[in-house]
Steps between C-alpha positions, in 0.01 A plus 500: 500500500326178377718226369478374143314190618246716681447710187449186291258361755303825482457500122455125459118506549468777241712310251302184561175688443632648175612158380154362572335785310731449202419129496127574509530757221709262291239228539219741409690623195545141394127436525419822311755412234348156458152646465624753243669222307176304487310813395750576225475145370123524497499837328746365245275201434743243635243339726519145620128425458290410194484714186274804526245568223399863522319478163254230603135598450343301781132477583562753774590776253323380184220757529745787543704393197183453295391856587839632390477313169148633440614855573791453260262406220256777589765771486632399159249736335528777760766766455747587771441843652828636363422376148147638516636842598747498210228410248269771631783750470562394140133544407481835681807634319357389165168670574682816602686508168171474312348777708794729429483422128125562485542827688767608250280411204214695653719809535615468140141479380379781725626790290786724407826517696850627429686294242784403733250387764305292247819340371608409853157359584482298178843356580387409851185331368708309247734379774206397715351304209830316464516417873137385502556268205812358665325432830155401377564125485649487848222711648230286343665184630532656846132597499400148396709348780344735752150405382582130530652561843186678619279216380722239666528690828122537523438124470361395843651152487839642412470751785423221746798297381736798533380578852535136602850503355599800711390317814673180390822693434511597867423144605771346283758723668391365838514146362853558373609641836360199685664254261835670541474508878397136514783392269766682700366367828490142367852523352380371161720511193399804298455482120783576260319804354463637852871467577597637159281806544568583863837348581618509858398768741746786458419743780444485875143616438314218319186711439584596136583136425176376654298766314658408167453128568134548585442713192672245278288212629183708463596600144553140393169392652306787344639459150549125496879510463642151551851525353750283684799736489393846383332671798268725297455312174468684169503881535151637432428780253270796559474567127130415483420770754255274682469537875595134544828518310600842630448387861699182443781693331516747787503217755774323304713815482457565872606145587802517271608817681449338840694187409787702356517712815564186704818422309825595676 
């Protein structure tokens, strides 16, 4: 039977190897922890470098921003698809009421019918007249807006500006992504509005944070938002129904949802 010393001598190399592995793992964990700390500081905006200006319209992106501004102006007179569909529905319903009323009047004028049937039909025609009068103003306004929308949408210069804006919208997203990547790599100090909107990274997966950050930078560049503290500036309104304002309102709402989802 081996002595205690012999048993210790036998396991000593294994213990030494385990100690070495633990030391290596501890050192690696320290390096990973340090890198994560730097990343968290960068994502939180606490960089040690110069201030970052994500809103700057440099010569490099001036043409893209100009195309976005031109598209914004061009789409002021063009209705959003959803608004156009609602207006068409309103006009169609009004026309249907008139058709039903005219059909009822024609039946009443066509000849004899049982008294109870005539009374019911006269009542229906009367109700249709009331509904038509109540909806006439809205239907006429809807038809006028649709006519103006058609004229605006068929303007060749406006069409060119809108198409250029769609291309520029894709480009400004790429610009925003590059600016964010460069800022994080350079350890610059991120703007107050950026830190207010995004806060610190809250999940092991930074993808949602990066996506929201990129969208926020792109939004500010596209719509010329330069507020120092408020990430999104004044909330837009889609009340006009124009394609420009509806798109901006939808983008604003989507970003608000993304930023809120990042909060713990």
